[in-house]
N, C-alpha and C positions, 0 to 999 in steps of 0.2 A: 688807430684802427687795429683790431685784432688780426694777427696773421694766421692764415690757414696752415695747419701742420703739413710738413713735407710728406709726400707719398712714401709708403713703407719701402718701396723698391729703391728710392733715392737714399734713404737712411741705411737700409740693409739690402744691398744687391742680392739677387737670387731669392728674395722673399717669396716670389711667385713661381720659383723654379719647381719643376716636377720631374723626378727621375723615372726613367722607363726601363732601366737595366736591372733585372733581379739578381744578376751576378756581381753587382757591386755592393758589397756588404761592409758595414762599419762595425768594428768591435769597440765596445765601451767597457772601461775597467775602473772599478773603485778598489784600490789596493788595500791589503790587510795591514793595519798598524799593529805590530807585534806587542807594543807596550800597552795597547788599549785594555787588555784583560785586567791589568792591575787597578785601573780606575773605573772601568765600566764593564765589570764582569757580567752584569745582568742586562746589559743594554744590547738588545737585538733590534736592528733598525733598518729602515729603508735608506737608500742613497737617492735623495731627491735630485741630486746633480745628474746622475745617470738617467733617472726617470724623465727629467725635462729634456735632456739631449735625445733620448730614445723617442719621446713623444714628438719632438720637432722633426726628427729624421723620418719618422713614420708619416707625418703630415705631408712631407714632401716626397714620399715614395721610396725612401731609402730603407731597405731592411737592415736591422742591426741585431747584434747579440750583446747582452749585458752580463758582466761578471762582477758581482759585488763580493770581492774576496773576503771582506770583513764579515759580512753576514754568513758566508759559506765556511769561513775559517780555513781558507786554502792559501798556500804560500805562492811566491812568484813563479816557481817552477811549474806548479799545477795550472796557474793562470796562463802562462806561456803555452803550455801543452794544449789547453783548450782553444786558444787563439789559433795556433798552428794547425789544429785539426780541421779548420774550415778554410780551404784554399780560395774561397770567394772574397775573403776579407782583404780589402785594399787600403783601408784607413783605420787606424787604432787611436782612439781618444782616451787618455788616462786622466782621471780627475785626482790631482795631487793636492789635497786641501792644506797640507802642512809640510814643513821641512822634513819631519820624520817620515811622512808618507812618501816623500820623494825618493828615499833610498830603495823602497820596494818598487816604485815606478821605474827607476833607472835599471834595476835588475830585470824587470819584465822586458823593457825595451831591448836590452842587450841579448837576452835569451831569444827573443823573436827575431831580431836582426841577424843573429848568427845563422839562422836557417833561411829567412826570407828578407833579402835586401830591398825588394821592391815595395814593401809595405811602408806607407807613410805613417809615422808615429808622432802624435802631437800631445802636449800636456796642457791642461787648463786648471783653473782654481786660483785661490788666493795667493799661495806661495809662488807658483810659476808666474803669475801676473806681476809680482814684485821683483822676482829674481830671474827674469828671463835670460839676460845676458850671461849670468853665472852658470845657469843650467845648461845652456847650449855650448858653453865653453867646457863644461865638465863632462858632458855625455854626447859623443858623436852619433850615437844611435837614435837620439831624439831629434826629429827633423824640424819641429816648429813648436812655438808656444802660442796658444790662444789667450790673449789678455782680456780680462773683463768677462761679461756675460757671454755664454756660449751657444745659446739656442739657434740664433741666426748664423753665427760664425761657423758652427759645425756643418751646417747645410752648405754654406758658400765654399768652405774648404773642400767638402766632398765633391761639389760640382766642378770646382776648378781642377781638382786632381783627375776626375773622370774625363773632363773635356780637354785636359792638357793646357789649361790657361795659366798664365803667370801668377804665382802666389804673391809676389811682392806688390801686386795691385790690390791686394785684399787688406782692408783696414783691421787694426787690432791684432796683427800677427807679427811675431818675432821669428826670424829664420836666418839661415845662412844663404847668401847669394855669392857664388864664385868664391867660397871660403871666407867671406866677410859677413860679420854680424849686421843684420838689418832689422830695424824696428819700424814698422809702418805706423802711420798716424792712428791714434786711438779710435775705436768704434764709438758711436754715440750710445748712451744708455738706452735701454728699452723702456720707453715711457708708457707704453700701452701693454701692461701685463695681461690684460684680458685677451689680447691677440694671440698669445702663446697657446699651443696645444696643452691639454692637461698632461701631466707627467704619466708615462707608462708605469704600470704597477707590477713589473716583473718580480721585484723583491717581495711585495705583499703576497703575490701568488706563492712564492717560495716559502714564506713564513707560514701561510695557511697550510701548505702541503706538509710542512714539518710539524704543524701544530705547536709552534714555539710560543714562548711567553709573550712575545710581542705581536702575535698574529691577529690580535683584535684591535690594533691601533695603526692608523695611517698618518703619515706626515702631510702637512699642508703649509703653503706659503700664502700669506695675505699681503705682504709688502716686502720691499727690498730697500735696504739702506738704513742709516741711522743719523740723527742730527747731532749726536753727542761727540765729544772729542777725547774720550778716555785714552790715556797715553799708551795703554797696553793692547788696545784693540786693533785688529788687522782688517776689519771689514771694509774700510775705505780704500784698501789696496785694489779691490776688485771693482768698485763702483766709481772711484775717482772723485767723488764729491760727498757732501754731507746731506744730500737731499733724500727724502723718503718717497718712493713711488708705490702707490697702493692699487690693488685689484679692487674691482667693484664688489659690493656684497652679493650681487646676483651671480657673478662668476664663481665666487667661493661656494655659495649655496648650491649651484649647479654641480660643482665638483663633489661636494659632500653627498649629494643625492646619487651621483654616478657611482661613487665608491660603495654606498649602501646597497644600491640595486645590484651591482655586479659581484661584490665580494661579501655582502652581509656584514660589513664593518661599519659601526656607528660611533666609534671612539677615534678622536683625532688629536694630533699634537701640532700646534702652530710653531714653526721654527723661526719666525721673524725675530730680528734683533730686539725689537720692542713692538708690542701689540697695540699699545695706546700712545698716540701722539698727543702731547699736552698743548694742543692748539684748538681753536674753534672748529677748524676743518676736521682735525683728527677725532675730536669728541663727537662731532656730528656723524662721522663715519661709524663709530661704535654704535650709536643709537640706530642708524640705518641698518646696520648689520643685525642687531638684535630684533628690530622690527620685522625684518625679512624672515629670519628664522621662525619667529612667532607666527607670521602670516602663513608660511608654508608648512607649519607644524612639523618641522624637521626635528625629530627626536634624536639628538646627538649629545655626546659628551665631548668636551675638548679641553686642552691644556694650552696655556699661553705664557709668554715671558714678558716681564715689565720692569721698568725702573721704579725705585721706591718713590720718587717724586711724581709719578703718574698714577699712583694708587689713590683712588677717590671712591668713597663708599657708594655713592649712587651709581657710578659706572660699574663697579665690581658687582653690586647687587643685580643690575640689569644683566650682566654677563652670566652670573650664576643662574638667573631665571631661565636663560635659554640654553644652559648646558655646560657652562664652564665648571669643571669639577676639580681643577687643580691649577695652580699657577706657580711661576718661578719669579723671584725677585733678585735681580743682580745687586745685592747690597754691597758686596766686595769687601767692605771693611767696617769695623766698629770704632775706628779711630779717625778723628777729624783731620789730623795732620797727614795721615796716609791718603785719605780721600782727596785732599787738596793737592798732594804731590802727584796723584794719578789723574788730575783734571777730571775727576768723576762728575763734578757739578752737583753733588748731593752732600748732605751732612749726616752725622749719626742721628740727629733728631729726625731727619727725613726717614731713616730706616726704622727708628722706634715708632714714629707716627704711622708708618705703613703697617706695621704689625698691629698697633692698636686698632686701626681702622678695619683691618681684616677680621680681627676678633669681634669687633662690634657688629660687623655685618653678618656674623655667624658662620664664617668659613672655618671648617673643622681643622684642627692642628695638622692632621696628616695630609691636608690638601695644599699646604704651603711649603714650598721648597725655597731655601736660601742659597745663593751663590756667593762665594767669598774666596779671596786669595789670602792664604795665611802668611806667606813669606815673599818679600821683594828685596832686591839687592841693597836698598838703602834703609831698610827697617832697623830701628834701634831695639835694644832689649826691652826697654820700657814700652815701646809701641807694640811689641810682640805680646807682652803680658796683657796690655790693655785689649789688644785684638782677641786674645784667647778668652779673657773674662767676658767680653761682650758676646762672643759667639756661644760660649757655654751658658751664660745666663739667658740668652734669647730662647733657649730650648729648641733650637732648630738646627743643631749641628749634625752633620753627617760625617761619620768617621773617615770615609774615603776622601772627603774634602779637607780634612784637617791637615793633610800633608800637601795641600795645593801650593805649589811654588810658581811664582810668576814666570810664564814663558815669554821670552823676548822674541816676539814675532817679527819677521823680516819687514823692514821698511816702516815700522811704526815709530811714533815719537820716542817711545821708550828704547827702541832699537838704536835710533840715531844718537840718543843721549848716551847710551852704554858704549857705543863705538867711539864717540868723542872722548869719553872718559877713559878709554882703553880698558874697559871692564870685562869684555867678552872676547872670545876668539874672533878676530877680524879677518881670518882667511876667507877665501872665496865662498865656501859653503860650510864654514865652521859651525860647531854645535853651539848655537847661541843660548841654549837653555842651561848650559854649564857655566856657572859663575860663582864667585865667592861673595860674601856679604861684608858690608862696611864695618858693622859692629862685630868684634871678635866673638862675643858671647852668642850672638845669633849664628855666627859662622860655625860654632861648635854645636849649637842646639839643632839646627836644621838637619845636618847629615846624621846625627844620632837618632833623631826622631824618624828619619826616613829608613834607617836600618831597623829600628823597631817595627815600623809598618811592614816591611818586607818579611821580617821574621814572624810577625804575628799572622800575616796572611798564609804563611806556609805551615803554621801550627795546626795540628789535627783538631784542636778545640775551635779554632776559627773556621776551619773547614766545616765543622758541625753547624756553625751559624750560617754559612753560605748554603748548606744543604737545606736548612730550615727555611731560610728566606726564599729559596727557589720553590720549595714545597708550598709555602704560603702563597707565592705568586701564582702557582698553578691552580690554586683553589679559589682565589679571589677574582681572577679574570673570568670573563663570561665564557661559558662552555655549555652550549645548548644540549649536549649529550648527558649532562648531569641534572639531577633533581635539585632545584634551588635549596640551599640550606636554610633552616629557620633563622630568623633574625637574632635570636638569643645565641645561637651557635656561631653565627658570623661575628657577633660582638665579642664573644669569648676568643675566637681565633684572632681577631684584630688586636685585642688587648694583650694577648699572649705574645704577638709579634712585637708590640710596643715594649713589652717587658724585656724581651731579648735585645731589641735595639738599644734600650737604656743601658743594659748590662754591657753591651758592646762598646758604646761610647764611654762608659765609665772606665774601661781599660785604657782608652786613649787619654782621657782626662787625667788619669793617675800618672801616666807617663809625662804628660805636659807639666804637671805640678812638681814631680820629682826632678825633672830636668831643670826647672826654674830654681828649685832648692839648691842643686849642685852648682849652678852657674851664678847664683846671686852675688857671690864675692870672688869669683874666679873666672878667667876668660876661657878656660879649658876644663873639660870633664876629667876628674881623676881616673886613673886606671882602674878598671873593674866596675865603674859606676853603672854602665849599661847592663852588665850581667846582674848586678845587685838589684836594679829596678825590675828586671825580668823575673828574678826569683820572688820578689815581693808581690808580683802580679799573680802568683799561682792561685791564691784563693779566689780572686776575681775570675780568672780563666776557668777554673774548675766549676764554679757556680754558673758561669755563662754557658759552658758546654752542656751541663745537666739540663738547663732550661731549654737550650736549643734542641736537644734530643727529644724532649717532651713536646716541644712545638712541632717538630717533624711528625711525631706520632699523631698529634691532633690533626694536622693538615692532611695526613695520609688516610685518616679514618673518618673524616667528617661525614662521608656518605653512609657509614655503617653505625654511627652513634645513635642509640635509642634513648628516649627520655623515660625515666623511671619515677615511680612514686618515692617521695622522700624517706619512706620507711623501708625501702628495698635494700638488699645487701649490695654494697659497692662491688663492681666488677669492671674490668677493662671494657671500654666501649659503651658505657652508660653515662647518663647525666642526671643530676638532680636540680630541681628548682626549689628555692626556699626563700623565706623572708629573712632579711638581715636584721640586726639589732635595731636599726633606725627605721625599719619599715620598708627599706629599699629591697628590691628583688636581687637575688643572687643566683648564680648557676655554677655548679661544680661538675666538671667533666673528668671522669676517671679514665686513665690512659695506660699506665705501665705497671705491671705487677712485678714484685720482687720478694725476697725472703721476708722482709720486714712488713710488707703490706702492699699498698697500691697507691701510686702517685697520680695527681691530677691538678688541673688549674681551677681555682675559684675566682670568679669575677663578679663584681658588682655591676649589674645591668643599668644602662642609662648614664654611666659615669662620663662626665665631660671634663677632660683635662685642660690645663692651661697651655700646654705645648705639645709637640709631636710625640713626646715620650711619656707623658703622664698616663697613668693607668691605675686600675684597682686590682690588677691581676696578682694573685699569690699562688705559690705552689704548696699544695697540701698533701698529706699522706694519711690514708686510712689504714690504721694498724692491722696487722694480721690478727685474726681472732674476732674481728668485727666490733671492737669497742667504739661505739659512735661518739662517746664523749672524749675519746682519746685522739681525735684528729689533730695532727701536728702541722704547723705551718713552717715551711722552709723559706727563709728570706735570703735572696741573693745579696752578698755583701756589696756595699757601695764604695766608690773610690775615696770619698771623704772619711768613711769609717776606718778604712785601712790606713789612710794617711794619719789619722789620729793615733793609731797604734804604733806607727813607725817613729822611732826617736829621731830627732834631728841628727843627720849624719854628717860629720865633719869631712871636708874634702881631703881625706888622708892621702898620703903619697901612694900607698899601695891600694887604696880604694877597696879594702876588704869589707865584706859584709859584716854588719854588726849583729 
């Protein structure tokens, strides 16, 4: 006999509670991770954690104020100042998603408590759920930890504080009672995600007000949990099991419609750990979801994350038909021994097959993102070389991901293994991401590459790339105040961006290859090797910067560019259409004048590349004086071309440049 589900109020006391006191306000905080700018400089995003908490509080009558310090770019002092400005705030909930975020959370708690001892401060999120005892021992200003999912917990905590009820009777809470650490029994998982209020969209409102790059995209959750057992993943710390709980397609479609109606936003990003479950039920859910979007004629675009072994052409094709415009694949590695060590449950062939299937189904290269971890503590030098070659040859490398080092997240299988081996700081809240590598050559390679990455990001030429990428993003995102650009001009802009991306990654590839050269027969880099590599990069960097400046000029002027007859005189802000040698169509957009002439991008229209960085974009110069037959082509140097010109460098003791 099938059992009837327990009433919601049994599983989650106070589920039907309604607050009637407008002077009891809850402050919600998403701290700013200072290091985030290095890896996610273009990532302006909502905090769904705050959105769901605020939505739940509002559903139960609790007014709240949300501060996404990461979105706003404000420090702990400014966060505390905003919280202290509202004397009605009686409970503060801080979402500390990681150990690094905890440092900012602790500072906020101490600043607030220095002024108001009466405010209850609680932490929630993956890291606090796993390290509750250590956090409460470390910071006296933090009163409690909410473990697991927080929507019903934050309401119950607010009700108990407001009514003076004992907190130790609340499930899923860690706290101090008479100076002693107490961990109450776990809360049950939320099995009916449809019962939750839609997340409040305070961040989306802020993004729209700022007219930021992310203002036309909203985050969505379709499911919670993951069935996989990857050693490095911390998701199971918050859910406690490997089960996946899904929302109904109706609930998701209703939320999409609500966001479209209220904010005019039709682009969404699903943040699920995996969007496709490789089971009959999971596959049926995908078809039901697609059927419903088709039935409702919901004209939306969305992004989703998947495992390589869940990519299947018919499913991907269906999702593309209803608006999936981009996807992420957690490939993680191109080395089978590494995937096995991480208990990924996939193979390199799975990754290669996923790429083949996506190409066959017609997904454009720029629509596919790959996730991977370049370095892990036990990686050998040969594995690193194999990893690099696979990522390079896939054509889907992102330069910011090439320096990805495995984070040792609290409580994960990888964490326990590293602690047992004595490989990381095992103090109470030690920096688990700081470790050495077993292979001495990898141990020399990784910090050298990281130093290059930081130096590169600070270089003015790399800054030109960042400016160009930001200008590109401003132009390609929907903006109803602008006249839509012609298709030929959009294609020119896109290929010019891909050209710059290619030049950008060539710099990183060059450094990888040169470090491999130096360490092939030595465990350490010779003195001066890093400076030598940097000097050898000058040609690549100069070409990259020139292309980036030209891309910025194109992105900034797309609204003013006019199309001219092919016989017209070239001048900045004009474009020519012409037939190429093979009958294909070409467009040349003239952009920057100088003493020798005028530079522009020449692009073959309709070009379909094999990977994200393939393009037919060239930089051409129309000479001063107007000699149409004298148009010169400037080719950006490639890493392999420069490598061919650099003699094999012996690992000399002084490491002097040759």
